[in-house]
C-alpha positions in Angstrom: 50.3 -14.6 8.3 50.3 -17.6 6.6 51.3 -21.0 8.6 52.7 -23.8 6.8 50.4 -27.2 6.4 51.6 -30.4 8.0 52.4 -33.2 5.3 49.1 -34.7 6.6 47.2 -31.7 5.2 48.8 -31.7 2.3 48.4 -35.2 1.3 44.1 -35.3 2.2 44.4 -32.2 -0.4 45.7 -33.6 -2.9 43.4 -36.6 -2.3 40.4 -34.4 -2.6 42.0 -32.6 -5.8 42.5 -35.9 -6.9 38.8 -36.8 -6.5 37.6 -33.9 -8.3 39.9 -34.2 -11.3 41.7 -30.7 -10.6 45.1 -30.0 -11.9 46.7 -28.2 -9.1 48.2 -26.2 -11.1 45.1 -25.0 -12.4 44.6 -23.6 -9.3 47.5 -21.1 -9.8 46.2 -19.6 -12.6 43.0 -17.2 -13.6 40.6 -18.1 -16.5 37.7 -16.3 -17.8 34.5 -18.4 -17.2 33.6 -21.2 -20.3 30.6 -20.6 -22.1 27.4 -21.7 -20.0 28.8 -20.5 -17.0 27.6 -16.7 -15.7 29.9 -14.0 -14.5 29.1 -12.6 -11.2 27.3 -9.5 -12.2 28.6 -6.2 -10.1 27.0 -4.5 -7.2 25.1 -1.7 -7.6 25.3 1.7 -6.0 22.0 2.8 -4.5 22.1 5.7 -7.3 22.1 3.3 -9.7 19.2 0.5 -8.3 16.7 3.0 -7.3 14.9 3.5 -10.8 15.5 0.0 -11.4 13.4 -1.2 -8.9 11.2 2.2 -9.1 10.5 0.9 -12.8 9.2 -2.7 -11.2 6.8 -1.0 -9.0 3.4 0.4 -9.3 3.2 4.3 -9.6 1.5 4.8 -6.3 4.1 2.6 -4.4 7.3 4.3 -6.0 5.8 7.8 -5.1 5.7 6.6 -1.7 9.0 5.4 -1.0 10.3 8.5 -3.4 11.0 10.8 -0.5 12.6 8.0 1.5 14.9 6.7 -1.4 15.6 10.2 -1.7 17.0 9.8 1.7 19.4 7.2 1.2 20.6 8.5 -2.3 21.6 11.6 -0.4 24.0 9.6 1.9 25.0 6.5 0.6 24.4 7.2 -3.3 27.8 6.3 -4.6 28.2 3.6 -2.5 28.0 -0.2 -3.6 24.8 -2.1 -1.6 26.8 -4.5 0.0 28.9 -2.0 2.1 26.1 0.1 3.8 25.9 -1.8 7.1 22.2 -2.7 9.1 23.8 -0.2 11.9 23.7 2.8 9.2 20.2 2.0 8.0 19.0 2.2 11.8 20.7 5.3 12.2 19.0 6.9 9.2 15.7 5.5 10.1 16.0 7.7 13.3 17.2 10.6 11.4 14.0 10.2 9.3 12.2 9.8 12.3 13.9 13.2 14.1 13.4 15.3 11.0 10.2 14.3 10.3 7.2 16.7 9.6 5.5 17.7 12.7 1.4 17.7 11.7 -1.5 17.6 14.6 -2.0 13.9 13.6 2.0 13.0 14.2 2.9 10.5 16.4 6.5 11.2 17.2 7.9 10.4 13.8 7.7 6.2 14.1 5.7 6.5 10.8 8.5 8.3 9.1 11.1 5.7 10.7 8.9 2.5 9.7 8.4 4.1 6.2 12.2 4.1 5.5 13.1 0.8 6.3 10.3 -0.3 4.7 11.7 1.8 1.2 15.2 0.3 2.1 14.0 -3.2 2.5 12.5 -3.2 -1.1 15.6 -2.1 -2.6 17.2 -5.1 -0.9 14.5 -7.3 -1.0 15.4 -7.1 -5.5 18.9 -7.9 -4.9 18.0 -11.1 -3.6 15.6 -12.1 -6.2 18.3 -10.4 -8.7 20.3 -13.4 -7.7 23.3 -10.1 -6.6 22.7 -10.7 -2.7 22.2 -13.6 -0.5 19.4 -12.9 2.4 22.1 -13.6 4.8 23.9 -10.7 4.3 21.7 -8.3 3.3 21.5 -5.5 6.4 18.1 -4.4 5.7 16.7 -7.5 7.3 18.6 -7.1 10.6 16.9 -3.8 10.9 14.1 -3.9 13.0 10.8 -1.8 12.6 9.8 0.4 15.1 6.5 -0.9 17.2 3.3 0.2 15.8 1.4 2.4 18.6 -2.2 1.1 18.3 -4.8 2.7 16.1 -6.5 5.8 17.4 -9.1 5.3 14.6 -12.7 4.0 15.7 -16.4 4.0 14.1 -18.1 7.3 14.4 -21.3 7.4 16.3 -24.7 7.9 14.1 -24.8 11.0 15.7 -21.8 12.1 14.9 -21.7 10.6 11.4 -25.4 13.2 10.6 -23.3 15.8 11.7 -20.2 15.3 8.8 -22.8 14.8 6.7 -24.6 17.3 7.3 -21.2 20.0 7.2 -20.3 17.9 4.1 -23.4 18.9 2.1 -24.1 22.5 3.2 -20.5 24.4 2.7 -18.0 24.2 0.6 -17.7 25.4 -3.1 -19.2 21.8 -4.4 -21.5 20.4 -1.5 -22.9 18.2 -4.4 -19.6 16.6 -5.0 -18.6 16.6 -1.6 -21.8 14.5 -0.1 -21.7 12.6 -3.4 -18.0 11.7 -2.1 -18.6 10.9 1.1 -22.0 9.0 1.0 -19.5 6.9 -1.8 -17.2 6.1 1.0 -19.7 5.5 3.2 -21.1 2.8 1.3 -18.6 0.8 -0.1 -16.0 1.3 2.5 -13.5 2.2 0.1 -10.1 3.7 -0.1 -9.0 7.2 -1.4 -7.6 5.8 -4.2 -10.3 3.4 -5.2 -12.8 6.5 -5.2 -10.0 8.5 -8.0 -9.7 5.7 -9.7 -13.3 5.0 -10.8 -13.9 5.3 -14.6 -17.6 5.7 -16.2 -16.9 1.8 -17.1 -16.7 0.4 -13.8 -20.3 1.5 -13.2 -22.5 -1.8 -13.2 -26.2 0.0 -13.4 -28.2 -3.4 -13.6 -26.6 -5.5 -10.6 -25.7 -1.7 -8.7 -22.0 -2.6 -8.5 -19.0 -0.4 -8.9 -15.1 -1.9 -9.9 -12.8 -0.5 -7.1 -9.0 -0.4 -8.0 -7.1 0.1 -5.5 -3.8 -0.2 -3.4 -1.9 -3.7 -4.5 -3.4 -3.8 -7.8 -6.2 -5.0 -6.8 -9.7 -4.8 -8.2 -13.3 -5.9 -7.1 -16.9 -5.3 -7.4 -18.3 -3.9 -4.7 -22.6 -3.2 -4.2 -24.0 0.5 -4.2 -27.2 1.4 -3.5 -29.6 2.3 -6.3 -29.4 5.5 -5.0 -25.8 6.1 -5.3 -25.6 4.4 -8.7 -28.3 6.8 -10.0 -26.5 9.8 -8.2 -22.8 8.1 -10.1 -24.6 8.2 -13.4 -25.7 11.3 -13.6 -22.2 12.5 -12.1 -20.3 11.3 -15.1 -23.2 12.2 -17.7 -23.4 16.4 -16.2 -19.6 16.6 -15.6 -17.8 14.4 -17.6 -16.9 14.6 -21.7 -18.3 11.2 -22.6 -14.8 9.4 -22.4 -15.7 5.8 -20.9 -12.2 5.3 -19.8 -12.1 8.5 -18.0 -12.1 9.4 -14.4 -15.6 10.0 -12.8 -15.6 12.3 -10.1 -15.1 16.0 -11.6 -15.2 19.6 -10.5 -18.2 21.1 -12.3 -15.1 22.4 -14.4 -15.0 19.1 -16.2 -11.6 18.7 -14.3 -11.0 15.4 -13.0 -10.7 15.6 -8.8 -7.8 14.8 -6.9 -6.7 13.9 -3.7 -6.4 17.3 -2.6 -10.4 17.4 -2.4 -9.8 15.4 0.6 -7.9 18.0 2.4 -10.3 20.5 1.6 -13.6 18.7 2.8 -11.7 17.5 6.0 -10.3 21.1 6.7 -14.0 22.2 6.9 -15.5 19.6 8.8 -12.8 20.5 11.4 -13.2 23.8 11.1 -17.4 23.5 12.3 -16.9 20.3 14.0 -14.5 20.4 17.4 -14.8 16.8 17.8 -13.8 16.0 14.5 -11.1 18.1 14.9 -9.6 16.9 18.4 -9.7 13.6 17.1 -8.3 14.8 13.5 -11.2 12.5 11.5 -10.6 11.7 7.8 -12.1 10.1 5.1 -10.5 6.4 6.2 -12.4 7.0 9.5 -15.8 6.7 7.1 -14.2 3.3 5.9 -13.6 2.4 9.6 -17.6 3.4 10.5 -18.6 1.4 7.8 -16.6 -2.5 8.2 -17.3 -1.7 12.2 -20.6 -1.5 11.5 -20.8 -5.1 8.9 -18.1 -7.0 11.5 -20.8 -6.4 14.6 -23.6 -7.5 12.7 -22.6 -9.6 9.8 -19.6 -11.6 11.0 -15.8 -11.2 10.3 -16.2 -13.1 7.1 -18.3 -10.5 5.2 -16.4 -7.7 6.7 -13.2 -8.5 5.3 -14.9 -9.0 1.7 -16.9 -5.8 2.5 -13.3 -4.3 3.0 -11.7 -6.1 0.3 -8.9 -7.6 2.4 -6.7 -10.1 -0.1 -7.0 -13.6 1.6 -4.4 -15.5 3.2 -3.8 -18.9 3.4 -2.6 -18.7 7.3 -5.9 -16.8 8.3 -8.5 -18.6 9.9 -11.4 -16.0 8.8 -10.7 -16.7 5.2 -11.0 -20.8 5.2 -13.9 -21.4 3.5 -16.2 -21.6 6.1 -16.4 -18.2 6.6 -15.5 -16.8 3.5 -18.0 -14.7 1.9 -19.7 -13.7 -1.4 -20.5 -10.9 -3.2 -24.1 -11.6 -2.6 -23.4 -11.5 0.9 -22.1 -7.9 0.8 -24.7 -6.8 -0.6 -27.2 -8.1 1.9 -25.1 -6.1 4.3 -25.3 -3.1 1.9 -29.3 -3.6 2.0 -29.1 -3.6 5.9 -26.9 -0.6 5.9 -28.6 1.6 3.5 -32.6 0.4 4.0 -32.5 -0.2 0.2 -33.2 -3.3 -1.2 -30.3 -4.4 -3.7 -30.7 -6.8 -6.8 -27.2 -9.2 -5.6 -28.6 -9.5 -2.2 -29.6 -13.4 -1.2 
């Protein structure tokens, strides 16, 4: 129900319009924007917006969000994105938690709920960047992720690491490949993606370094021992097709390995070692083991450089006083492997 304005309010409005140079009659008509003025673009639906955002992300990131976007599309596919509420997003994250696939290392579906919220936030963040939605009207910003439990991962002691390596090198259909793969992770502390992305052109035999391309489209040259470099080169020459741009690590038949190889390796490890099965040890435990040793013996600055962690201006460890370079990483590797390295000071 409208209320009548007082004569004083009307006079104030007339003075304001007069100062702005606006004819009151213009307020009663609607006209198209003049040249140079932008029309407000229509709000997309979830179904329309997912492929737009997916094209802007790296293939690995888009793939990791893909299953959660599919859940959002199934529920809200044809709804404009500004009609979805924070309560609805939170409710769907709880459904994702409750319906998460139960694995031996599952943690009550927390990761599924967290990943669903992250996937939806990604969609809305690009909507903000495109100027279609103000951040104060972004419902995904008002949804809190579930608190992450402390990781159960820890560094493996020398005895357990030796047992793991013995199983890898003495079982399976290609122990030579598997032993090389684990040695690569133990020396470089690389992630699975970094190992799978290695190409023959990424091996610098003179400086004994490999180019690791990992998550977030990061790249870094990582020192390796002369022994590992010789084995990587020999592996490429024996199993590769001669292409410098092709994947380095391959099966005996010449086909490139995939992440499924890691599943095969650690199923064997779990079958042979009861402690590894109880802890649900994976390749990432090798990274954790190496970085813990480096941090204890060479400090946090060298450990961060060894891990390839991105610099952040707010982090004390990235200041010029503790930031490490590749020569310090090489020195840590030389101490770890007992082999001299050409870059070690």
